FIKOLZA-1660 file (N, C-alpha, C; in steps of 0.1 Angstrom, whole numbers, plus 5000, padded with zeros to 4 digits):
% residues 261
   i   px   py   pz ch aa at
   1 0533 9378 3171  A  M  N
   1 0538 9374 3158  A  M CA
   1 0527 9366 3151  A  M  C
   2 0524 9369 3139  A  T  N
   2 0515 9361 3131  A  T CA
   2 0521 9349 3125  A  T  C
   3 0515 9337 3128  A  I  N
   3 0521 9324 3124  A  I CA
   3 0521 9322 3109  A  I  C
   4 0511 9328 3103  A  L  N
   4 0510 9327 3088  A  L CA
   4 0506 9341 3083  A  L  C
   5 0516 9347 3075  A  E  N
   5 0514 9360 3069  A  E CA
   5 0508 9359 3055  A  E  C
   6 0500 9368 3052  A  R  N
   6 0494 9369 3038  A  R CA
   6 0496 9383 3032  A  R  C
   7 0501 9383 3020  A  R  N
   7 0503 9395 3013  A  R CA
   7 0498 9393 2998  A  R  C
   8 0489 9401 2994  A  D  N
   8 0483 9400 2980  A  D CA
   8 0489 9411 2971  A  D  C
   9 0495 9407 2960  A  T  N
   9 0500 9417 2950  A  T CA
   9 0497 9412 2936  A  T  C
  10 0491 9420 2928  A  D  N
  10 0489 9417 2914  A  D CA
  10 0482 9403 2912  A  D  C
  11 0471 9401 2919  A  N  N
  11 0463 9389 2918  A  N CA
  11 0470 9377 2923  A  N  C
  12 0481 9378 2931  A  V  N
  12 0488 9367 2936  A  V CA
  12 0487 9368 2952  A  V  C
  13 0483 9357 2958  A  A  N
  13 0484 9357 2973  A  A CA
  13 0496 9350 2977  A  A  C
  14 0504 9357 2985  A  H  N
  14 0517 9351 2991  A  H CA
  14 0514 9347 3005  A  H  C
  15 0515 9334 3008  A  L  N
  15 0513 9329 3022  A  L CA
  15 0527 9325 3027  A  L  C
  16 0531 9331 3038  A  T  N
  16 0544 9329 3044  A  T CA
  16 0543 9323 3058  A  T  C
  17 0547 9310 3059  A  M  N
  17 0547 9304 3072  A  M CA
  17 0558 9311 3081  A  M  C
  18 0554 9315 3093  A  N  N
  18 0562 9324 3101  A  N CA
  18 0564 9318 3115  A  N  C
  19 0570 9307 3116  A  A  N
  19 0574 9301 3129  A  A CA
  19 0588 9296 3127  A  A  C
  20 0598 9305 3125  A  P  N
  20 0612 9300 3122  A  P CA
  20 0618 9293 3133  A  P  C
  21 0615 9296 3145  A  E  N
  21 0621 9289 3157  A  E CA
  21 0617 9274 3157  A  E  C
  22 0606 9271 3150  A  R  N
  22 0602 9257 3150  A  R CA
  22 0603 9251 3136  A  R  C
  23 0611 9258 3128  A  L  N
  23 0613 9254 3114  A  L CA
  23 0600 9253 3106  A  L  C
  24 0590 9262 3110  A  N  N
  24 0577 9263 3103  A  N CA
  24 0570 9249 3103  A  N  C
  25 0571 9243 3115  A  A  N
  25 0565 9230 3116  A  A CA
  25 0550 9231 3115  A  A  C
  26 0543 9220 3110  A  L  N
  26 0529 9220 3108  A  L CA
  26 0522 9217 3122  A  L  C
  27 0523 9227 3131  A  S  N
  27 0517 9226 3144  A  S CA
  27 0502 9227 3142  A  S  C
  28 0495 9224 3153  A  D  N
  28 0480 9226 3153  A  D CA
  28 0477 9240 3148  A  D  C
  29 0484 9250 3153  A  E  N
  29 0482 9264 3149  A  E CA
  29 0485 9267 3135  A  E  C
  30 0495 9261 3130  A  M  N
  30 0499 9263 3115  A  M CA
  30 0489 9256 3106  A  M  C
  31 0485 9244 3110  A  L  N
  31 0475 9237 3102  A  L CA
  31 0462 9245 3101  A  L  C
  32 0458 9251 3113  A  A  N
  32 0445 9258 3113  A  A CA
  32 0447 9271 3105  A  A  C
  33 0458 9278 3106  A  A  N
  33 0460 9290 3098  A  A CA
  33 0460 9288 3083  A  A  C
  34 0467 9277 3079  A  L  N
  34 0467 9274 3065  A  L CA
  34 0453 9270 3060  A  L  C
  35 0446 9262 3068  A  Q  N
  35 0432 9258 3064  A  Q CA
  35 0423 9270 3063  A  Q  C
  36 0424 9279 3072  A  S  N
  36 0416 9292 3072  A  S CA
  36 0419 9300 3059  A  S  C
  37 0431 9301 3055  A  Q  N
  37 0435 9309 3043  A  Q CA
  37 0429 9302 3031  A  Q  C
  38 0431 9288 3030  A  F  N
  38 0426 9281 3018  A  F CA
  38 0411 9282 3017  A  F  C
  39 0404 9282 3029  A  D  N
  39 0389 9283 3028  A  D CA
  39 0386 9297 3023  A  D  C
  40 0393 9307 3027  A  S  N
  40 0391 9321 3023  A  S CA
  40 0394 9323 3008  A  S  C
  41 0405 9317 3004  A  L  N
  41 0409 9319 2990  A  L CA
  41 0400 9312 2980  A  L  C
  42 0393 9302 2984  A  R  N
  42 0384 9294 2975  A  R CA
  42 0374 9302 2968  A  R  C
  43 0369 9312 2974  A  D  N
  43 0359 9321 2968  A  D CA
  43 0364 9335 2965  A  D  C
  44 0377 9337 2965  A  D  N
  44 0383 9350 2963  A  D CA
  44 0387 9351 2948  A  D  C
  45 0378 9357 2940  A  R  N
  45 0381 9358 2926  A  R CA
  45 0391 9368 2922  A  R  C
  46 0396 9376 2932  A  S  N
  46 0406 9386 2929  A  S CA
  46 0420 9379 2929  A  S  C
  47 0421 9367 2934  A  V  N
  47 0434 9360 2935  A  V CA
  47 0434 9349 2925  A  V  C
  48 0444 9349 2916  A  R  N
  48 0445 9339 2905  A  R CA
  48 0457 9329 2907  A  R  C
  49 0465 9331 2917  A  A  N
  49 0476 9322 2920  A  A CA
  49 0480 9324 2934  A  A  C
  50 0486 9314 2940  A  V  N
  50 0490 9314 2954  A  V CA
  50 0505 9309 2955  A  V  C
  51 0513 9316 2963  A  V  N
  51 0527 9312 2966  A  V CA
  51 0528 9309 2981  A  V  C
  52 0533 9297 2984  A  I  N
  52 0535 9294 2998  A  I CA
  52 0550 9293 3001  A  I  C
  53 0555 9300 3011  A  S  N
  53 0569 9300 3015  A  S CA
  53 0570 9300 3030  A  S  C
  54 0583 9300 3035  A  G  N
  54 0585 9300 3049  A  G CA
  54 0597 9309 3053  A  G  C
  55 0596 9314 3065  A  T  N
  55 0607 9323 3070  A  T CA
  55 0618 9314 3077  A  T  C
  56 0629 9321 3079  A  G  N
  56 0640 9314 3086  A  G CA
  56 0648 9304 3078  A  G  C
  57 0653 9294 3084  A  K  N
  57 0663 9285 3078  A  K CA
  57 0656 9274 3069  A  K  C
  58 0643 9272 3071  A  A  N
  58 0637 9260 3064  A  A CA
  58 0623 9264 3059  A  A  C
  59 0619 9257 3049  A  F  N
  59 0605 9258 3043  A  F CA
  59 0596 9252 3054  A  F  C
  60 0597 9240 3057  A  C  N
  60 0589 9233 3067  A  C CA
  60 0595 9220 3071  A  C  C
  61 0595 9218 3084  A  A  N
  61 0601 9205 3089  A  A CA
  61 0591 9195 3093  A  A  C
  62 0579 9196 3088  A  G  N
  62 0569 9186 3090  A  G CA
  62 0561 9188 3103  A  G  C
  63 0555 9178 3108  A  H  N
  63 0547 9180 3120  A  H CA
  63 0555 9184 3132  A  H  C
  64 0548 9190 3142  A  D  N
  64 0554 9195 3154  A  D CA
  64 0556 9183 3164  A  D  C
  65 0568 9177 3165  A  L  N
  65 0569 9165 3173  A  L CA
  65 0567 9168 3188  A  L  C
  66 0569 9180 3193  A  R  N
  66 0567 9183 3207  A  R CA
  66 0552 9182 3210  A  R  C
  67 0544 9188 3201  A  Q  N
  67 0529 9187 3202  A  Q CA
  67 0524 9172 3202  A  Q  C
  68 0530 9165 3193  A  M  N
  68 0526 9151 3191  A  M CA
  68 0530 9143 3204  A  M  C
  69 0541 9146 3210  A  T  N
  69 0545 9139 3222  A  T CA
  69 0535 9143 3233  A  T  C
  70 0531 9156 3234  A  A  N
  70 0522 9160 3244  A  A CA
  70 0508 9153 3242  A  A  C
  71 0504 9151 3229  A  G  N
  71 0492 9145 3226  A  G CA
  71 0491 9130 3231  A  G  C
  72 0503 9124 3232  A  R  N
  72 0504 9110 3236  A  R CA
  72 0500 9108 3251  A  R  C
  73 0500 9119 3258  A  Q  N
  73 0497 9118 3273  A  Q CA
  73 0483 9116 3276  A  Q  C
  74 0474 9116 3266  A  A  N
  74 0460 9114 3269  A  A CA
  74 0457 9100 3274  A  A  C
  75 0446 9097 3280  A  E  N
  75 0442 9084 3285  A  E CA
  75 0443 9073 3275  A  E  C
  76 0439 9077 3263  A  D  N
  76 0439 9066 3252  A  D CA
  76 0453 9065 3245  A  D  C
  77 0463 9071 3251  A  G  N
  77 0476 9071 3245  A  G CA
  77 0478 9080 3233  A  G  C
  78 0468 9088 3231  A  G  N
  78 0469 9098 3220  A  G CA
  78 0462 9094 3208  A  G  C
  79 0455 9082 3208  A  K  N
  79 0448 9077 3196  A  K CA
  79 0439 9088 3190  A  K  C
  80 0430 9093 3198  A  A  N
  80 0420 9103 3193  A  A CA
  80 0427 9116 3188  A  A  C
  81 0437 9120 3195  A  Y  N
  81 0444 9132 3191  A  Y CA
  81 0451 9130 3177  A  Y  C
  82 0458 9118 3176  A  F  N
  82 0466 9116 3164  A  F CA
  82 0456 9114 3152  A  F  C
  83 0445 9107 3154  A  K  N
  83 0435 9106 3143  A  K CA
  83 0430 9120 3138  A  K  C
  84 0427 9128 3148  A  D  N
  84 0422 9142 3145  A  D CA
  84 0433 9150 3138  A  D  C
  85 0446 9148 3143  A  L  N
  85 0457 9156 3137  A  L CA
  85 0459 9152 3122  A  L  C
  86 0459 9139 3119  A  F  N
  86 0462 9135 3105  A  F CA
  86 0450 9137 3096  A  F  C
  87 0438 9137 3102  A  D  N
  87 0426 9141 3094  A  D CA
  87 0426 9155 3091  A  D  C
  88 0430 9164 3100  A  R  N
  88 0431 9178 3097  A  R CA
  88 0442 9181 3087  A  R  C
  89 0453 9174 3088  A  C  N
  89 0464 9176 3079  A  C CA
  89 0460 9171 3065  A  C  C
  90 0453 9160 3064  A  A  N
  90 0449 9155 3051  A  A CA
  90 0439 9165 3045  A  A  C
  91 0430 9171 3053  A  R  N
  91 0421 9181 3047  A  R CA
  91 0428 9193 3042  A  R  C
  92 0439 9197 3049  A  M  N
  92 0446 9209 3045  A  M CA
  92 0454 9206 3032  A  M  C
  93 0460 9194 3031  A  M  N
  93 0467 9190 3019  A  M CA
  93 0458 9189 3007  A  M  C
  94 0447 9183 3009  A  T  N
  94 0438 9181 2997  A  T CA
  94 0431 9195 2993  A  T  C
  95 0430 9204 3003  A  S  N
  95 0425 9217 3000  A  S CA
  95 0434 9224 2990  A  S  C
  96 0447 9222 2990  A  V  N
  96 0457 9228 2981  A  V CA
  96 0453 9224 2966  A  V  C
  97 0449 9212 2964  A  Q  N
  97 0446 9208 2950  A  Q CA
  97 0432 9210 2946  A  Q  C
  98 0423 9213 2956  A  T  N
  98 0409 9216 2953  A  T CA
  98 0407 9231 2952  A  T  C
  99 0417 9239 2955  A  L  N
  99 0416 9253 2953  A  L CA
  99 0415 9256 2938  A  L  C
 100 0407 9266 2934  A  P  N
 100 0406 9269 2920  A  P CA
 100 0419 9276 2915  A  P  C
 101 0427 9282 2924  A  Q  N
 101 0439 9288 2919  A  Q CA
 101 0451 9278 2920  A  Q  C
 102 0460 9279 2910  A  P  N
 102 0472 9271 2911  A  P CA
 102 0481 9276 2923  A  P  C
 103 0487 9266 2930  A  V  N
 103 0495 9269 2942  A  V CA
 103 0509 9265 2940  A  V  C
 104 0518 9274 2943  A  I  N
 104 0532 9272 2940  A  I CA
 104 0540 9272 2953  A  I  C
 105 0548 9262 2956  A  A  N
 105 0556 9261 2968  A  A CA
 105 0570 9268 2964  A  A  C
 106 0574 9277 2973  A  Q  N
 106 0586 9284 2972  A  Q CA
 106 0595 9279 2983  A  Q  C
 107 0604 9270 2980  A  V  N
 107 0611 9261 2989  A  V CA
 107 0625 9264 2991  A  V  C
 108 0630 9265 3004  A  H  N
 108 0644 9267 3007  A  H CA
 108 0647 9258 3020  A  H  C
 109 0660 9257 3022  A  G  N
 109 0665 9250 3034  A  G CA
 109 0661 9235 3034  A  G  C
 110 0651 9231 3041  A  I  N
 110 0647 9217 3041  A  I CA
 110 0631 9217 3040  A  I  C
 111 0627 9206 3034  A  A  N
 111 0612 9203 3034  A  A CA
 111 0612 9188 3037  A  A  C
 112 0608 9185 3049  A  T  N
 112 0609 9171 3054  A  T CA
 112 0596 9166 3059  A  T  C
 113 0593 9153 3058  A  A  N
 113 0581 9147 3063  A  A CA
 113 0569 9154 3057  A  A  C
 114 0560 9159 3066  A  A  N
 114 0548 9166 3061  A  A CA
 114 0552 9179 3054  A  A  C
 115 0564 9184 3056  A  G  N
 115 0568 9196 3048  A  G CA
 115 0571 9192 3034  A  G  C
 116 0576 9180 3032  A  C  N
 116 0578 9175 3018  A  C CA
 116 0565 9171 3012  A  C  C
 117 0556 9167 3020  A  Q  N
 117 0542 9164 3016  A  Q CA
 117 0535 9176 3011  A  Q  C
 118 0537 9188 3018  A  L  N
 118 0532 9200 3013  A  L CA
 118 0537 9204 3000  A  L  C
 119 0550 9203 2998  A  V  N
 119 0556 9206 2984  A  V CA
 119 0549 9197 2974  A  V  C
 120 0548 9184 2977  A  A  N
 120 0543 9175 2967  A  A CA
 120 0528 9177 2964  A  A  C
 121 0521 9183 2974  A  S  N
 121 0507 9186 2973  A  S CA
 121 0504 9199 2964  A  S  C
 122 0514 9208 2964  A  C  N
 122 0513 9220 2956  A  C CA
 122 0513 9216 2941  A  C  C
 123 0507 9225 2933  A  D  N
 123 0506 9223 2919  A  D CA
 123 0519 9224 2912  A  D  C
 124 0528 9233 2917  A  M  N
 124 0541 9235 2912  A  M CA
 124 0550 9239 2923  A  M  C
 125 0563 9238 2921  A  A  N
 125 0573 9241 2931  A  A CA
 125 0586 9247 2925  A  A  C
 126 0591 9257 2932  A  V  N
 126 0604 9263 2928  A  V CA
 126 0613 9262 2940  A  V  C
 127 0625 9257 2939  A  A  N
 127 0634 9254 2950  A  A CA
 127 0647 9262 2948  A  A  C
 128 0652 9266 2960  A  A  N
 128 0666 9272 2960  A  A CA
 128 0676 9261 2959  A  A  C
 129 0687 9264 2952  A  T  N
 129 0698 9255 2952  A  T CA
 129 0702 9252 2966  A  T  C
 130 0705 9239 2969  A  G  N
 130 0709 9235 2982  A  G CA
 130 0698 9230 2991  A  G  C
 131 0685 9232 2986  A  T  N
 131 0674 9227 2994  A  T CA
 131 0674 9212 2995  A  T  C
 132 0670 9206 3006  A  R  N
 132 0670 9192 3008  A  R CA
 132 0655 9187 3011  A  R  C
 133 0652 9176 3005  A  F  N
 133 0638 9170 3006  A  F CA
 133 0639 9156 3012  A  F  C
 134 0630 9153 3022  A  G  N
 134 0631 9140 3028  A  G CA
 134 0617 9136 3034  A  G  C
 135 0615 9123 3034  A  V  N
 135 0603 9118 3042  A  V CA
 135 0610 9108 3052  A  V  C
 136 0617 9114 3061  A  N  N
 136 0626 9106 3069  A  N CA
 136 0620 9102 3083  A  N  C
 137 0607 9101 3084  A  G  N
 137 0601 9097 3097  A  G CA
 137 0606 9083 3101  A  G  C
 138 0609 9075 3091  A  V  N
 138 0614 9061 3095  A  V CA
 138 0626 9062 3104  A  V  C
 139 0634 9073 3103  A  N  N
 139 0646 9074 3111  A  N CA
 139 0643 9074 3126  A  N  C
 140 0630 9079 3130  A  I  N
 140 0626 9079 3144  A  I CA
 140 0615 9069 3146  A  I  C
 141 0613 9060 3137  A  G  N
 141 0604 9049 3139  A  G CA
 141 0589 9052 3135  A  G  C
 142 0588 9063 3128  A  L  N
 142 0574 9067 3123  A  L CA
 142 0574 9068 3108  A  L  C
 143 0569 9057 3101  A  F  N
 143 0569 9057 3087  A  F CA
 143 0560 9068 3082  A  F  C
 144 0565 9076 3071  A  C  N
 144 0558 9087 3066  A  C CA
 144 0546 9083 3057  A  C  C
 145 0536 9076 3063  A  S  N
 145 0526 9070 3055  A  S CA
 145 0517 9081 3048  A  S  C
 146 0513 9092 3055  A  T  N
 146 0505 9102 3048  A  T CA
 146 0513 9110 3039  A  T  C
 147 0526 9114 3042  A  P  N
 147 0534 9121 3031  A  P CA
 147 0536 9112 3019  A  P  C
 148 0536 9099 3021  A  M  N
 148 0538 9090 3010  A  M CA
 148 0527 9092 2999  A  M  C
 149 0515 9095 3003  A  V  N
 149 0504 9097 2994  A  V CA
 149 0507 9107 2983  A  V  C
 150 0511 9119 2988  A  A  N
 150 0514 9130 2979  A  A CA
 150 0527 9127 2971  A  A  C
 151 0537 9122 2978  A  L  N
 151 0550 9119 2972  A  L CA
 151 0549 9109 2961  A  L  C
 152 0542 9098 2963  A  S  N
 152 0541 9088 2953  A  S CA
 152 0533 9092 2941  A  S  C
 153 0526 9103 2942  A  R  N
 153 0519 9108 2931  A  R CA
 153 0526 9119 2924  A  R  C
 154 0539 9121 2928  A  N  N
 154 0548 9131 2922  A  N CA
 154 0560 9125 2915  A  N  C
 155 0565 9114 2921  A  I  N
 155 0578 9108 2916  A  I CA
 155 0576 9093 2914  A  I  C
 156 0585 9087 2906  A  P  N
 156 0584 9073 2904  A  P CA
 156 0584 9065 2916  A  P  C
 157 0577 9053 2916  A  R  N
 157 0574 9046 2929  A  R CA
 157 0587 9040 2935  A  R  C
 158 0596 9036 2927  A  K  N
 158 0608 9030 2933  A  K CA
 158 0617 9041 2941  A  K  C
 159 0617 9053 2935  A  Q  N
 159 0624 9064 2941  A  Q CA
 159 0617 9068 2954  A  Q  C
 160 0604 9069 2953  A  A  N
 160 0596 9072 2965  A  A CA
 160 0598 9062 2976  A  A  C
 161 0598 9049 2972  A  F  N
 161 0599 9039 2982  A  F CA
 161 0613 9040 2989  A  F  C
 162 0623 9042 2981  A  E  N
 162 0637 9043 2986  A  E CA
 162 0638 9055 2996  A  E  C
 163 0632 9067 2993  A  M  N
 163 0632 9078 3002  A  M CA
 163 0625 9074 3015  A  M  C
 164 0613 9067 3014  A  L  N
 164 0605 9064 3025  A  L CA
 164 0612 9054 3035  A  L  C
 165 0619 9045 3029  A  T  N
 165 0625 9034 3037  A  T CA
 165 0639 9036 3042  A  T  C
 166 0646 9045 3035  A  T  N
 166 0660 9048 3039  A  T CA
 166 0660 9061 3048  A  T  C
 167 0650 9069 3046  A  G  N
 167 0651 9082 3054  A  G CA
 167 0661 9092 3049  A  G  C
 168 0667 9089 3037  A  Q  N
 168 0677 9098 3032  A  Q CA
 168 0671 9110 3025  A  Q  C
 169 0678 9121 3026  A  F  N
 169 0674 9133 3018  A  F CA
 169 0679 9133 3004  A  F  C
 170 0671 9140 2995  A  I  N
 170 0676 9142 2982  A  I CA
 170 0678 9157 2980  A  I  C
 171 0687 9161 2971  A  D  N
 171 0689 9176 2969  A  D CA
 171 0680 9181 2959  A  D  C
 172 0680 9194 2957  A  A  N
 172 0671 9201 2948  A  A CA
 172 0672 9196 2934  A  A  C
 173 0684 9194 2929  A  D  N
 173 0686 9190 2915  A  D CA
 173 0680 9176 2913  A  D  C
 174 0682 9167 2923  A  R  N
 174 0676 9154 2922  A  R CA
 174 0660 9155 2923  A  R  C
 175 0655 9164 2931  A  A  N
 175 0641 9166 2932  A  A CA
 175 0635 9170 2919  A  A  C
 176 0642 9179 2912  A  Q  N
 176 0638 9184 2899  A  Q CA
 176 0638 9172 2889  A  Q  C
 177 0649 9165 2889  A  A  N
 177 0650 9154 2880  A  A CA
 177 0638 9143 2882  A  A  C
 178 0634 9141 2894  A  L  N
 178 0624 9132 2897  A  L CA
 178 0610 9137 2895  A  L  C
 179 0609 9151 2894  A  G  N
 179 0596 9157 2892  A  G CA
 179 0589 9163 2904  A  G  C
 180 0596 9163 2915  A  L  N
 180 0590 9169 2927  A  L CA
 180 0590 9184 2927  A  L  C
 181 0599 9190 2920  A  V  N
 181 0599 9205 2918  A  V CA
 181 0601 9208 2903  A  V  C
 182 0596 9220 2899  A  N  N
 182 0597 9224 2885  A  N CA
 182 0610 9231 2882  A  N  C
 183 0615 9239 2891  A  R  N
 183 0627 9248 2888  A  R CA
 183 0636 9248 2900  A  R  C
 184 0649 9249 2898  A  V  N
 184 0659 9251 2908  A  V CA
 184 0667 9264 2905  A  V  C
 185 0667 9273 2914  A  V  N
 185 0674 9286 2911  A  V CA
 185 0683 9290 2923  A  V  C
 186 0692 9299 2921  A  P  N
 186 0700 9304 2933  A  P CA
 186 0691 9310 2943  A  P  C
 187 0695 9308 2956  A  A  N
 187 0687 9313 2967  A  A CA
 187 0683 9327 2966  A  A  C
 188 0692 9336 2961  A  E  N
 188 0689 9350 2960  A  E CA
 188 0678 9353 2949  A  E  C
 189 0676 9343 2940  A  D  N
 189 0666 9345 2930  A  D CA
 189 0653 9338 2933  A  D  C
 190 0652 9331 2944  A  L  N
 190 0641 9322 2947  A  L CA
 190 0627 9329 2947  A  L  C
 191 0626 9340 2955  A  A  N
 191 0614 9347 2956  A  A CA
 191 0609 9353 2943  A  A  C
 192 0619 9359 2935  A  A  N
 192 0616 9365 2922  A  A CA
 192 0611 9355 2912  A  A  C
 193 0617 9343 2912  A  E  N
 193 0614 9332 2903  A  E CA
 193 0600 9327 2906  A  E  C
 194 0597 9325 2919  A  A  N
 194 0583 9320 2923  A  A CA
 194 0573 9330 2919  A  A  C
 195 0576 9343 2922  A  T  N
 195 0566 9353 2919  A  T CA
 195 0564 9355 2904  A  T  C
 196 0574 9353 2896  A  A  N
 196 0573 9355 2882  A  A CA
 196 0565 9343 2876  A  A  C
 197 0566 9331 2882  A  L  N
 197 0558 9320 2877  A  L CA
 197 0544 9322 2881  A  L  C
 198 0541 9327 2893  A  A  N
 198 0528 9330 2897  A  A CA
 198 0521 9341 2889  A  A  C
 199 0529 9351 2885  A  A  N
 199 0524 9362 2877  A  A CA
 199 0520 9357 2863  A  A  C
 200 0528 9348 2858  A  Q  N
 200 0526 9342 2845  A  Q CA
 200 0512 9334 2845  A  Q  C
 201 0510 9327 2855  A  V  N
 201 0497 9319 2857  A  V CA
 201 0486 9329 2859  A  V  C
 202 0488 9339 2867  A  A  N
 202 0477 9349 2871  A  A CA
 202 0473 9357 2859  A  A  C
 203 0481 9358 2849  A  A  N
 203 0478 9366 2837  A  A CA
 203 0468 9359 2828  A  A  C
 204 0466 9346 2830  A  K  N
 204 0457 9338 2822  A  K CA
 204 0442 9340 2826  A  K  C
 205 0433 9336 2817  A  L  N
 205 0419 9337 2821  A  L CA
 205 0416 9328 2833  A  L  C
 206 0411 9334 2844  A  G  N
 206 0410 9327 2856  A  G CA
 206 0400 9316 2855  A  G  C
 207 0389 9318 2849  A  V  N
 207 0379 9307 2848  A  V CA
 207 0384 9295 2840  A  V  C
 208 0393 9297 2830  A  A  N
 208 0399 9286 2822  A  A CA
 208 0408 9278 2831  A  A  C
 209 0416 9285 2839  A  V  N
 209 0426 9279 2848  A  V CA
 209 0419 9271 2858  A  V  C
 210 0408 9277 2864  A  K  N
 210 0400 9270 2874  A  K CA
 210 0394 9257 2868  A  K  C
 211 0388 9258 2856  A  I  N
 211 0382 9246 2850  A  I CA
 211 0393 9235 2847  A  I  C
 212 0405 9240 2842  A  G  N
 212 0416 9231 2838  A  G CA
 212 0422 9225 2850  A  G  C
 213 0424 9232 2861  A  K  N
 213 0430 9226 2873  A  K CA
 213 0421 9215 2879  A  K  C
 214 0408 9217 2880  A  E  N
 214 0399 9207 2885  A  E CA
 214 0399 9195 2876  A  E  C
 215 0399 9197 2863  A  A  N
 215 0399 9186 2853  A  A CA
 215 0413 9178 2853  A  A  C
 216 0423 9185 2855  A  F  N
 216 0437 9179 2856  A  F CA
 216 0437 9168 2866  A  F  C
 217 0433 9171 2878  A  Y  N
 217 0434 9161 2889  A  Y CA
 217 0423 9150 2888  A  Y  C
 218 0411 9154 2883  A  A  N
 218 0401 9144 2881  A  A CA
 218 0405 9134 2871  A  A  C
 219 0410 9138 2859  A  Q  N
 219 0413 9128 2849  A  Q CA
 219 0424 9119 2852  A  Q  C
 220 0433 9123 2861  A  L  N
 220 0444 9115 2865  A  L CA
 220 0440 9102 2871  A  L  C
 221 0428 9102 2877  A  Q  N
 221 0423 9090 2884  A  Q CA
 221 0415 9081 2875  A  Q  C
 222 0413 9085 2862  A  M  N
 222 0404 9077 2853  A  M CA
 222 0411 9069 2843  A  M  C
 223 0405 9058 2839  A  P  N
 223 0410 9051 2827  A  P CA
 223 0410 9060 2815  A  P  C
 224 0418 9056 2805  A  L  N
 224 0420 9065 2793  A  L CA
 224 0407 9069 2786  A  L  C
 225 0399 9060 2783  A  D  N
 225 0386 9063 2776  A  D CA
 225 0378 9072 2784  A  D  C
 226 0377 9070 2797  A  D  N
 226 0369 9078 2806  A  D CA
 226 0375 9092 2807  A  D  C
 227 0388 9093 2807  A  A  N
 227 0394 9106 2808  A  A CA
 227 0392 9114 2796  A  A  C
 228 0392 9108 2784  A  Y  N
 228 0389 9116 2772  A  Y CA
 228 0374 9120 2772  A  Y  C
 229 0365 9112 2776  A  A  N
 229 0351 9115 2776  A  A CA
 229 0349 9127 2786  A  A  C
 230 0355 9126 2797  A  Y  N
 230 0353 9136 2807  A  Y CA
 230 0359 9150 2803  A  Y  C
 231 0372 9149 2798  A  T  N
 231 0378 9162 2794  A  T CA
 231 0372 9168 2782  A  T  C
 232 0366 9159 2773  A  G  N
 232 0359 9165 2762  A  G CA
 232 0347 9173 2766  A  G  C
 233 0340 9168 2776  A  A  N
 233 0329 9176 2782  A  A CA
 233 0333 9189 2788  A  A  C
 234 0345 9188 2795  A  V  N
 234 0351 9200 2801  A  V CA
 234 0354 9210 2791  A  V  C
 235 0360 9206 2779  A  M  N
 235 0363 9215 2769  A  M CA
 235 0351 9222 2763  A  M  C
 236 0340 9214 2762  A  V  N
 236 0328 9220 2757  A  V CA
 236 0323 9231 2766  A  V  C
 237 0324 9229 2779  A  E  N
 237 0320 9239 2789  A  E CA
 237 0329 9251 2788  A  E  C
 238 0342 9249 2786  A  N  N
 238 0351 9260 2785  A  N CA
 238 0349 9268 2772  A  N  C
 239 0346 9261 2761  A  M  N
 239 0344 9268 2748  A  M CA
 239 0332 9277 2748  A  M  C
 240 0322 9273 2756  A  L  N
 240 0309 9281 2757  A  L CA
 240 0310 9293 2765  A  L  C
 241 0322 9295 2772  A  H  N
 241 0323 9307 2781  A  H CA
 241 0326 9319 2772  A  H  C
 242 0320 9330 2776  A  R  N
 242 0321 9343 2768  A  R CA
 242 0335 9347 2767  A  R  C
 243 0343 9346 2778  A  D  N
 243 0357 9351 2777  A  D CA
 243 0366 9342 2769  A  D  C
 244 0362 9329 2767  A  T  N
 244 0370 9320 2758  A  T CA
 244 0367 9325 2744  A  T  C
 245 0355 9328 2741  A  E  N
 245 0351 9333 2727  A  E CA
 245 0359 9346 2724  A  E  C
 246 0360 9354 2734  A  E  N
 246 0368 9367 2733  A  E CA
 246 0382 9364 2731  A  E  C
 247 0388 9354 2739  A  G  N
 247 0402 9351 2737  A  G CA
 247 0406 9346 2724  A  G  C
 248 0397 9338 2718  A  I  N
 248 0399 9332 2704  A  I CA
 248 0399 9344 2694  A  I  C
 249 0389 9352 2696  A  A  N
 249 0387 9363 2686  A  A CA
 249 0399 9373 2687  A  A  C
 250 0404 9375 2699  A  A  N
 250 0415 9384 2701  A  A CA
 250 0428 9378 2694  A  A  C
 251 0429 9365 2696  A  F  N
 251 0441 9358 2690  A  F CA
 251 0440 9360 2674  A  F  C
 252 0429 9357 2669  A  L  N
 252 0427 9358 2654  A  L CA
 252 0429 9372 2649  A  L  C
 253 0425 9382 2657  A  E  N
 253 0426 9396 2653  A  E CA
 253 0439 9402 2658  A  E  C
 254 0448 9394 2664  A  K  N
 254 0461 9399 2668  A  K CA
 254 0460 9411 2677  A  K  C
 255 0452 9410 2688  A  R  N
 255 0450 9420 2698  A  R CA
 255 0450 9414 2712  A  R  C
 256 0450 9422 2722  A  D  N
 256 0449 9417 2736  A  D CA
 256 0434 9414 2738  A  D  C
 257 0431 9403 2746  A  P  N
 257 0417 9400 2749  A  P CA
 257 0411 9409 2759  A  P  C
 258 0399 9412 2758  A  D  N
 258 0391 9420 2768  A  D CA
 258 0383 9411 2776  A  D  C
 259 0389 9405 2786  A  W  N
 259 0383 9395 2795  A  W CA
 259 0375 9402 2806  A  W  C
 260 0364 9396 2810  A  T  N
 260 0356 9401 2821  A  T CA
 260 0360 9395 2834  A  T  C
 261 0367 9384 2834  A  Q  N
 261 0371 9377 2846  A  Q CA
 261 0386 9374 2846  A  Q  C
% end
């Protein structure tokens, strides 16, 4: 059985976590498989959007607690293993946002702890009605400090802090209201809705989306004046691209653009 399946259709890569018996936990093997795909996608110009989903009852239940328990048996109590684990997880999560292609989470069942972190790390998310989201490591004595990084950059701080300290789940409608997901749809429409959103993004000029995604995350970390200076330079770069010139001409001439990329 392949732990992470990939299917490419119409310039969209569909990555499906396939460990349903473990609720698609982010095991060492799953982290490695996701990282490998992200590394491959980075230079794949045929792919313009990515959808991440999971098989079985859940999107992702976070880290594999059995593996973490086994890692604790090392002579140092697991310190080296845990540091390496969270370093690898952080690299995988940041890879999502540094990919040139927009990444969409297709979420069902539950997304908890690092699974919720993965949703928060994606550029957009579509959830099935009834999906539950949580960063509930605190319930077992492990505060979700690394999931907190992505979550607190998606939703207001007081709501994030409440989730982190109470360990309570929120439902899909609440997640949408807070900004963790973009759309909530009936379960039977989930795959179609996520695919349609990906197709809409994939139809745009790839180089423009790549430039824009990189600038989007960079400017968020800047003071206002710096952000305007930076994005102004980005727009100059974008305007000088041949396909942008063609896109503007096509709009003015009321025709479809003849893009090379």
